[in-house]
N, C-alpha and C positions, 0 to 999 in steps of 0.2 A: 864435482865432477863437469867436465866440460866436453861438449861433442862439436864437431866441425859442422857448418850446414850442410845440408845434403846437395853434393853435386848433381846438377842437372843437365839432362840431355838437350838438343836445341829445341825439341817440341815440348819442354817442360815435365818429363818424365823423371823422377829421383833414379839414379842409378842404382840398379836391384843390390850390386855388390857391396855398395857405401852404404844403403839401408842397411841391409843385414849387420854389418858391423856396428853401426849405431844401435840399432834395437837390440842386440845383443848385448852391447855393454850397459845400458840402461837396464834390462834385466837381470845382469849380474849385481849391478848397484842397488837394486831393489832389495837383493837379498842379502847382500853385504851391509846394509844401512838396518835390517832386521824388520824391513817394513812388509817383507812376506816370510811364508814358512810351509814348509812340507810343498804341497803342489798350487798354493796360493796367488793371488796376482794373475794380472796378465798385461801386454802392451802390444797394440796394434798400430799400424801405418796405412794408411790411403794411398792405393796403386789406381792406376787408370783402370777403366771398363768396370766399376765396381769391385774390383779385387782388393783384398788386404793382406798384407805381410803380417803374419801374427807369432807371439809364441804359442805353442803346444798345448795341450791338456797333458795331466800325469806325468809331468816333470818338473823337478827341482830347478829353480834358476840359478842355483848354483852350480849345477853341472849343465846347464844348457850350452850348446855348441850352435855354430850357424847351421852346420846342417839339420840340426832337430827345428829350424824356425819351417814355417809354412807358408803357403800363399792359398787362400780360397777365394772362390769365385764369388759372383753376387748373390749365388744361392748357398752360399757359404760350405760349399764341397771345396775339399783339400784337392786344389791342381797340381802343387809343387810340396814336396816333401812327405815322407812315410808316419808322419804323426798326425793323431787327430786333434781336431780343434776343437777350443774350450766351449763350454755352453753357454758362457756369458757374453756371446760373440753378438747377440741382440743390443744387450747394454751399449756397446760399441756403435752397432748400428744405427740405433736412435741419436746418439751424438751425431753422426756423421749426417744424416737424415735432416735435423734441424740446423746443423751449419755447415755450410758447403766451404768455408774458411779453412774448416778444422781438417787438419792433415795427420794426424797423432792422438791416441786416445791411451793414457795409463791408469792403471785399476791397483789398487795397492789394499794391504789391511794394516796399515801403518798404526803401531800400537797407540799412540794419543788421538789420534783422529778416530780410530775405530771405537776405541775406549768412550769418548763423549758420545759418539754415534749409537753405543750400545745403551747407554746411559739417557739417550733421547735428548741431547743438547747439541745444538747447532755449534761448529765453529765460528768464531766472531772476529771477522777481519777488522772491525771498527776500533780495533785496541790499538793499530799501529796507522800511521798515517801513510807509509810504504805500501803497507799491505791492502788499505783502499784503492790507492794508485794500480797497483799490481791486479787485484781480485774483484774489486768493486766492493759495495757495502754489504755484502752478503754471501755465504756458503749457505745454500741451501741445506736442510737435513729432510731427503726424502722420506716417508714413512716406511716402515716395513712392510714388504711383500715377498711371498714366496719367490725365490730367484727365478728371473724371466716371467713372471706374471705380468699381464698386458697390462695391468692397471701401473706397475711401476715403469715399464717402456714408455707408456703414454706421458707419466709424470716426468721421466728423465728426458724426453722429446721437448716438453714445455719448458722446463729449465734450462736446457743447455742453449735454447735461443737466446737466452738473457745472460747465462755467466757462464765462468769458465772452470768451473770446479762444483762438486757438490758432494756431500757426505750421504751415505746410505744405512739407514737404522738398522740397527744388528747385521751390519755387512763392512762397509770402509768407505773409501775414498774413490774417485772417478774425477780424474783432472784431464783437460785437452788443450791443445794448442795449434798453431800452425805448421809447428814441425815438431821433431821429438823433443828436444832440448826445452822448447816451451811449455808442452805437456809436462815432462818431468820436473822442471821447476814450479810449475804450478802445484803439482801434486806434493813438492819439498815443501812450498811454503804453506799449504794446507796443515802439515803434518807439523811444522815449525811453530804455526799458530796453536795449534791445539795444545802444545806441550806450555807455552807459554799463558794459556788460559787456564788450564790446570793447576799450575803453579800460583797465578792469581789468585785462583779459588782457595788454594791451600793457605794463603797469606791474607786472604779476608774476603777480596771479592774483586769482580771484574768490571773496569770503569772503562767507558767507550768515549771516544773524541764527539766533541759537541758537533751537533747536527749542523750547524754552520759551516764548520770546518770540513765535515764530512761531504756537504755540497761542492766547497771549494775543491778537495780532493777529487770527487768526481767529474769534475770539471777539465780538471788536470789528466786525468785518466783518458776522456775523449780526446783533448789536444795530442794527447801520445799515440792516438790511433789504436785505443784498448776500447772494449767494451761495446753494448750494443748501439749508442747513439754514434759512436765512431764507425761502424758498420754500416749504419744509415746513410752517413754523410758520403761515405766510399761508395756507396752503391747508386 
């Protein structure tokens, strides 16, 4: 799936109509790929003044329409749309607080990555060179906590400052990026890696790249403008 970059107005604000279409397309894609079921999963896009465009709670992504999408204010109160906000907004807010460069967050229960998270196993990007460049050397597995528990929010905020995706123990995947497409692609890559990892385990074991090669790949990641070191240079 490919989505066009967000059209922007002269002052940098995303065009809300285009944002709605892109967010809806991603929400449908999550269901179509089997990464969410029932009312699982959520997607947000950062808007000006602390607002977020978001999928609502208690509605399958399969039947979601543009009219179902909501806008919440900085206090997570619905200011546009007639549906309710989902309870995991605090997770999204933790990422946005840690990363001013992030514009979108995607949360899935994609089966391979969620399965590893239930088993207490982190997704391993060091299996493939391309994954190290795209995601870095780790996709942290955050310890289980009751949904929206303060310790989970704090742990996520710390992790988000350093990485672009995590898995949550007994929960699922959270990925983010500079736009909706980037956030979606990172969630996609986490699930792809998890599937490869499970198959490698079935075949015998997971082998990772040599440390020296991982270091070279992380350098390439920084040169590509990705990761915390690149953000420090840009800042």
